[in-house]
Every structure is written in C-alpha cells, then in structure tokens.
KEKE-3310 file (N, C-alpha, C; in steps of 0.2 Angstrom, whole numbers, plus 5000, padded with zeros to 4 digits):
npx = (4976:4962:4954:4941:4935:4932:4933:4934:4931:4934:4922:4913:4910:4908:4917:4917:4926:4936:4951:4968:4979:4979:4986:4992:4981:4974:4984:4983:4970:4972:4982:4976:4974:4963:4949:4935:4937:4947:4953:4944:4948:4958:4958:4953:4956:4942:4936:4940:4941:4946:4948:4949:4946:4943:4930:4922:4926:4921:4907:4905:4908:4898:4887:4891:4890:4877:4872:4865:4870:4868:4869:4881:4889:4886:4892:4905:4907:4906:4917)
npy = (4906:4905:4906:4901:4902:4897:4902:4899:4905:4903:4905:4900:4908:4911:4916:4921:4921:4926:4924:4926:4921:4910:4906:4917:4926:4920:4921:4935:4937:4932:4940:4952:4961:4961:4970:4966:4953:4956:4955:4946:4933:4918:4912:4898:4888:4881:4876:4876:4880:4878:4889:4892:4904:4921:4926:4914:4911:4922:4921:4909:4913:4922:4914:4906:4915:4917:4906:4898:4894:4881:4875:4878:4871:4858:4858:4860:4847:4839:4841)
npz = (5390:5400:5416:5427:5443:5460:5476:5494:5510:5528:5534:5526:5515:5498:5484:5467:5452:5437:5428:5421:5426:5437:5450:5454:5456:5466:5476:5477:5482:5495:5500:5503:5492:5484:5483:5487:5494:5503:5520:5523:5523:5528:5510:5501:5486:5478:5467:5450:5432:5416:5401:5383:5378:5382:5381:5383:5396:5403:5401:5408:5421:5424:5424:5435:5445:5447:5453:5468:5485:5488:5475:5471:5480:5476:5463:5466:5473:5462:5456)
capx = (4972:4958:4952:4935:4937:4928:4936:4929:4934:4933:4915:4909:4908:4911:4919:4918:4929:4940:4958:4972:4984:4975:4990:4993:4975:4973:4988:4981:4965:4975:4986:4972:4975:4957:4944:4930:4939:4951:4951:4939:4952:4961:4954:4956:4953:4938:4934:4943:4940:4950:4944:4953:4945:4941:4923:4919:4927:4916:4900:4904:4909:4892:4883:4892:4888:4869:4871:4864:4875:4867:4871:4889:4892:4885:4897:4912:4908:4907:4924)
capy = (4902:4909:4902:4903:4899:4898:4902:4899:4906:4898:4906:4897:4912:4909:4921:4918:4926:4924:4927:4923:4918:4908:4906:4924:4929:4917:4925:4942:4937:4930:4945:4958:4965:4961:4974:4962:4948:4959:4955:4940:4927:4915:4909:4892:4887:4875:4875:4880:4877:4882:4890:4894:4911:4926:4926:4908:4911:4927:4918:4904:4917:4925:4908:4904:4921:4917:4900:4898:4891:4873:4873:4879:4865:4852:4859:4858:4840:4835:4842)
capz = (5394:5405:5422:5431:5449:5466:5482:5500:5516:5534:5536:5521:5510:5491:5479:5460:5447:5432:5428:5416:5430:5443:5456:5456:5458:5473:5481:5478:5487:5502:5503:5504:5486:5481:5487:5490:5498:5508:5527:5524:5522:5521:5505:5498:5480:5479:5460:5444:5426:5411:5395:5379:5376:5387:5381:5386:5403:5406:5401:5413:5427:5424:5426:5442:5450:5448:5457:5475:5489:5487:5468:5471:5484:5471:5458:5469:5474:5456:5454)
cpx = (4968:4955:4946:4936:4932:4932:4932:4934:4932:4926:4911:4907:4912:4912:4920:4921:4933:4946:4962:4978:4981:4980:4991:4987:4973:4977:4986:4975:4967:4979:4983:4972:4968:4952:4939:4932:4944:4949:4946:4942:4954:4956:4957:4952:4949:4936:4938:4941:4943:4946:4950:4952:4942:4933:4920:4920:4922:4909:4900:4904:4902:4887:4884:4890:4880:4867:4870:4870:4874:4870:4879:4892:4891:4890:4904:4912:4909:4914:4925)
cpy = (4906:4904:4905:4899:4901:4897:4902:4901:4902:4899:4903:4902:4911:4916:4918:4923:4922:4927:4923:4919:4916:4908:4913:4927:4926:4920:4932:4942:4936:4935:4952:4963:4965:4965:4970:4957:4950:4958:4950:4933:4923:4912:4903:4891:4880:4872:4879:4876:4881:4883:4893:4902:4915:4926:4920:4909:4916:4925:4913:4908:4920:4920:4906:4909:4920:4911:4902:4894:4883:4871:4873:4873:4859:4852:4857:4851:4836:4836:4847)
cpz = (5400:5410:5425:5437:5455:5472:5488:5506:5522:5536:5531:5515:5503:5487:5472:5456:5441:5431:5423:5420:5437:5450:5458:5459:5465:5478:5482:5483:5494:5505:5504:5498:5482:5486:5491:5495:5504:5515:5528:5524:5528:5517:5502:5491:5480:5472:5455:5438:5421:5404:5390:5377:5382:5387:5384:5394:5407:5406:5407:5420:5429:5427:5433:5447:5451:5452:5464:5478:5488:5480:5468:5475:5479:5466:5460:5471:5468:5454:5448)
residu = (UNK:UNK:UNK:UNK:UNK:UNK:UNK:UNK:UNK:UNK:UNK:UNK:UNK:UNK:UNK:UNK:UNK:UNK:UNK:UNK:UNK:UNK:UNK:UNK:UNK:UNK:UNK:UNK:UNK:UNK:UNK:UNK:UNK:UNK:UNK:UNK:UNK:UNK:UNK:UNK:UNK:UNK:UNK:UNK:UNK:UNK:UNK:UNK:UNK:UNK:UNK:UNK:UNK:UNK:UNK:UNK:UNK:UNK:UNK:UNK:UNK:UNK:UNK:UNK:UNK:UNK:UNK:UNK:UNK:UNK:UNK:UNK:UNK:UNK:UNK:UNK:UNK:UNK:UNK)
# end
C-alpha cells in the first residue's frame, strides 16, 4: 500500500509527499529527519489517500504538487 499525503505546519505551509508507511513518515517530518521540513514544524497530517501501486501514488503526488494553496484547501475540506 502506498500513501500520498499533505501535511501543514502552524504557518500554513503545505508539504506534499508519498510513502509506504504513513505514520513513520509523519514522525520523520516532526523529528527533523526530513531535509525540507526540518525546523519548520510541528507538522500535522491534513490529507491522505491510499493507492495499491507506487506508480498511481507517484502520479497523484505529482498532481498535488502542481496545485495552488486555494486548490489544496478545497481538497482538504472535501476530505
């Protein structure tokens, strides 16, 4: 199982990514083990979606990374 996720920090910054282990990856973001998110937390999970293949997850991650903040907020509100 693969996951695409969006996390948000207290400043309203979003980070989009994919992983095979969602809980472990969120912990890595919050413990400073991820280069981009290090020192910018705490981070909270605001969106996730599962996929059966890595290919599908990567395609969705690429799509999410192209979205602007308004579109991301709309996506999060839909659940």
